[in-house]
N, C-alpha and C positions, 0 to 999 in steps of 0.2 A: 572596701566598698560593699554596702549592704544590698539586699535583694532589690529594693526599690531603685536605688541609684544605678545598679547594674542593668535593670530592665529599661530604665529611661535612656541609658547610654546605648544599649544594644538595639532597642526598638525605634528610638526617636533621635539618636545621635546627640543627646543632651550632655554637654561636658560636666564632669563630676563637680567641678568648682562652682558651677551655677546651681546645681542641686544642693550642694552644701550651703551656699549663700542663702538660698530660699529657706532651707531648714533653719538656719540661724535666725533669719528675720522672723519666721513664724514662732520660734521659741520665745522671742521677745514680745510677742503679741498676746501673751497669756491673759493679762488683765482685760484687754479690749475684747478678746474672744469671750471671756466670761461675762462681760456686760451684754454682749450680743445674745448669748445663750439665755441670760436671765430675762431679757425682754421677750425673746421668742417663747420661752416657757410660759411667762405670764399671759401673753396674747393667745397662746394655744388653749390654755384653760379658759380664758375669758370667752374665746370664740366657741369652744365646746358648750359653755353655759348658754350662750346666745342661741345656738342650734336647739338645745334642749328646751329653752324657754318658749321658742316659737313652734315647738312641736313638730320639727322636721321628721318625716317618715319616708320609707321607701317609695310610697305612692307619689311623693312630691318630686321624685327624680325623673318621672316620666312626663313627657312634653305633650303639648297640644298641636293641632294642625289647623289649617284653614285660617279663620279669623282670629283664633286664639281666645275665644270667649271662655270665661270661667276656668282659666288655667291656675289651679290651686298651687301647683309647684312654683310657678312664676311668682305668685303673690308671696309665698313664704320666703323664697329666695330674696326678693326685694326687701322684705321686712328684716331679714337677717343682715343684709348689707346696710340698711338704714340704721339699725341698732349699732352695728359695729362702728360705723363712721360718726356716731353721735348725732344723727339726723332724724327728722320726722318721717321722711319718705325717700323712696329710691326708684330709679329705673335701672334694670339690669337686663340688657337686650342684645340678642345676636344681630338685630337690625342696625346697631351702632357699629360701624366698620373699623373705627380706630379712635385713639385718644383725641386726635385733631377733630374728627367728626363729632365726638361727644362734647368737646369744648365749643365747637361751632354751634351746636344745639343749645348749649347753655347761654351763650352770648346772644345769638339771634332770637332765641325764645324770650329773652328778658330785656331787650333793648328796642326802642322805638325810634322812628325818624325824628331827628331833633334832639334826642337824648344824648348823653355824654358817657363815654367809656374812657377810663384811665388805666393804663398798664403801670403797675406799681414798681416794676423792676426793669425799667428800660425796655429794650426791644424784646418781644417774646420769641419763642422758638420759630424757626424758619417757616414751617408750614402754616403757622398761625398768622404770619404777617399777610399772607394772601387772603386768609379768611377775614381779617380786619380790614384789609384794603389800604395798606400804607402807601401803595403806588396807584390807588384808584382802581383796583381790579374789579371787573364786572361781577356783579352779584355779591360783592363784599359788603361789610357793615357800613363802611364809609360811602360806598356807592348807594346804599339805601338811606343815607342821610344822617348817619350817626357821627357825632363829633368825637374825634379820637386824639388822645394825648398820652405821652410817655413821660414818666418821671425818671430822670437819669440816676444811675447808681452813684453812691458815694465813692470816694477815692479807694476805699477798702472793698468795694464791690457789694456793699450792703444796701438795703433799702433806705432811702432818705425819708424817714417817717414824717418829719416836720413839713417837708416840701409836698409830700403826698397829701397830708391833711389840708394844707393850704390850697392845693389844686382842686379840691372838692368844692363844687359850686352848685348853683340852682339847677343846672342842666345835667349834672352827674347822676346817672342811673345805676352804674356798675363800676366796680374796681376789680381788675383782673390781677391775680397774684399767681405767678408761676413759681412754684417752690423749687423744682429741680433746675439746675444750671442750664439745661439745654446745650446748645453749642456755644456757650459763653464761658469765659474764664472768671467765674465768680463763685463764692460759697453758695450752696443750696440753703434754703430757708428752714430753720428749725421751728418746732412747734411754738416755742416761747416767742420767737421773733414774729411768727405769723399772728399770734394772739395780740402782740403789741401793735402791729400794723392795722388789724381789724378794729381794735379798740379806738385807735386814733381816727379812723374813718367814721366810725359810728358816733363818736363824740361830735364830730363836725356835722354829720347828716345821717341820722339813724336809719333812714329808709333806703340808703344806698345798698345795693346787693354786692356783697363781697364774694366773688367767684374764684375758687381756688383750683388751679391745675395741680392735681396730686400725683401725676404720673411719676413713677419710680420711687415714690415716698411711702407708699402703703406698707404697714407693718414694720417700718424702720424705727418707730418710736412707740411708746406705750399709749400715747394719745393721738387721735386723728383730728383733722381740721374742724369737724363739727363741734368738738369740745372746746375749740379755740374761738368759736363764734362765727365760723364761715356759714354763709347762706347757701352756697352750692359747693360741693366737693366732687371733682370729676376725674375720671381716669380710664385707662384701657385694661381690658381683661387679659390681654396677652403680655401684659407687664406683671407687676407684683401680685395683684389679687387673684390672678388666674392660676397661680401655683403650678405653672408649666403644663396644666391640663386643659384649660379653657381653649377651645379651638378658634374663637373669635370674640368680638363683642366689646362693649364698654359699659360703664356705669355712671350715673348721675345721682348723687344723694344730696339732700338738703331740706330746707323748709318746703312744706307741701305745695304752696302756691307757686314757688319758683320751679319745682320739679314738674308740676302740672303744665306750666308754660313750655317746658322742654318737651313734654309728651305730646302737646299739641303740634309742635314743630316737627317732631319725629313722625307722627301719624297724620292727624288732621283734626281741626276743631270739632268737638263732639265725640271723637273716638278716644283720643288721649291715651291714658295708660291701660285702658281696658281691652285693648286689642294687641295683636302681634303674636303669632304662633311661636312657641318655644322649640317645637320639633324635638330633636334629641339634645338640646342645649343644656337642660337643667342638670343632668347628672354630672358632666365634667366640671361645670361651674360650681356646683355645691361642693364637690370633692376637692377641686383645685383651691377654692377659697378656704376650705378647712385646713389644707396642708400648706397654705401660703406662709404662715409664720416660720415654718421649718425651712422652706425654700428661700425665703428672703434672708433668714439668718445665715444660710450658706453663702448667698450672694454678698452679704455685708462682710463676712469673714474674707471672702475672696478679694473684695475691694480694699480692705485694710491690708491684706497681704501684698496686693499689687502696689499700693502706696509705699510700703516699706521697702519692697524689693527694687522697684525702679528708682526710688530715691537713693538707695545704695549704689545703683548703677550710674548715678550722676544726672538723673532727669528731674525736672521740676514737676511736682504732682499736686493735685488738689482733689480732696482734702489731703493734708499732710499725714504722714505716718503717725500713729498714736493720737489721732484727732479725738477730742473729748466727745464729740457727737458726729454721727453720720446720718444726716436727714434723708438720704436716698442711697440707692445701690450703685450710683454712677461714680466711677473713679476716672478722673481726667489726668492724662499724662502728656505733657508738652514735649513733643518730639523735635520740633523746629525744622523739619525737613520733609518734603513731599514723599521722597522715596522711603524714608523711615516709616511714615504713616502707612504707606501701602504694604511694606514688609510686615509691619506689626499686625495689620488686619489679616493678611494672608496666613500668618503664623497662628492666629487665633482660630481661623477656619480649619487648620490642620488638627486642632484639638477637639473638633466636633464629631458627633456620632454619625451624622449624615453629610454627604457632599464634602468630605474631608479632602478629597483630591482636587476640588475646585480652587481656582485662584481668583478671588474677587477683583473686579476691575472698577475703577471710579466711573460713575455715570450720572447723567442728569436725571433726577427722579422727580415725580410729581410733587409740587409744593416747594421745591428748593430752587435757589438762584445760582448755585454753583455745583460742580460735580461733587458727589459724595461717595465714599467707599464704605461698604457695609459687609461685615463678616458674621456669619451665623448659620451653622448647619444643624439646627434643632428640629424638633418634631412638629412645631407649629411655625409656619412661615412668619418671619418678622418678630418672633417672640423674644422680648428682652428679658424675660425671666429665665430663659436658657442662656448659656454662655454666648456672648456676642460682643462685637466691637465695631465702632464706626467713627466717622469724622468727615467734615467737609474739607475739600482740597483747597484750603486758603491758609495763609500764615496766621498763627504760628504753628500750624499743622499739629493739632491736638487729637490724640486718640481718646475716645470715650469708651471705657470698658464697663460692661454691666452683666449681671445675671450669672447663672450657673447654679444648679440645684445640687451639685456635688463638689465639695472642696477639692477632691482628688482631681477632677477634670479641670478645675480652675488652675490648680498648681501646674498641670501639664501645659495649659495655654500660656501661662506666664513664662514658663521655662522655654517654650518654643519661640515666644516673642522675643525674649531676651537673647536667645541664641541667634535669631535672625538679625538683630541689631548689632550684637557683638561680632559675629562672623563677618558682616559687611564692613565694620570698622577696621577689622584686621586684614 
């Protein structure tokens, strides 16, 4: 028994056979890990060049107060984001409270009563259904007179591109594309697939705004959605692009007139992107964005390791071990039992630096229609770039694992989760 196995057994009660199995799985992931490292290295140097080309200086790390007029740091930060995502313009703001809020701004800012919105991949993420108003929620897009339709997934869980193009008509103003699987059992959307979807929509009606939910997908590929033709690219800073340092906020990048429409919705007509104090926001977001390729690389390795490990333990996983592409950092593990989902998440909590002694309980949370259990004892509340796991308490009881800026910590989380499931079975 080597020192690592001995420490895991003595400190966390991890059986040696589980440690050895995880080690064996990781050994077989050499090629996948190498691909992840290659992408991260390329993106790190590309991002370094973007910082240099936009003349980022120490002065830009300091924020504004009050109205936020003339915030040079905010302007450079947004130019860096726009450049990286392959876009003309960007909003990167602490006033955006979440990914859902950012997407709501993107949709409501660019849709009008009587216009049409199409969700290209069936039902969107739970919290967005209330924003759209699938059940007629007050203040939603449907409540405001927007026509909404969903294109069902194919039998393989992919986008039905032909049906999507056919659905675009004279009323259609926007197509919404959620890249990550959310709480669905489907493959996440690769950059190549995204490009094909956008091209099909644009052939049908060029002026339709293609709005991409990029949450969990940033830095997972060498190219971002702006390079695939997206009109708006939207995400949360406490996920991938915050690099575990951003304390809050979201981003919206895209064609300038679409971004301006979002800025009007965020502030007010006439104020738009020229206001909004950054306070102490610039420094951690600049730094977190710069180190995001490294942290996302660790998360992707952890997701690949989780897939191989739990597949060996007899569970169905998505993506599978050895997947050719990982469009996002989310690893889904189908547990098939409510108790297993709760034990899994509680075990991940025990692998966190903060609140490790807490036992997460399922609860009704704002925006969801069933109890959800969420584990994550990181330094930023709700940060999915730090090690976390969650899932809705509904069949087939899937755990969604994501994040972790240290592969060592992710390994421990996987071992504790496996121990919790194996010991209960015995």
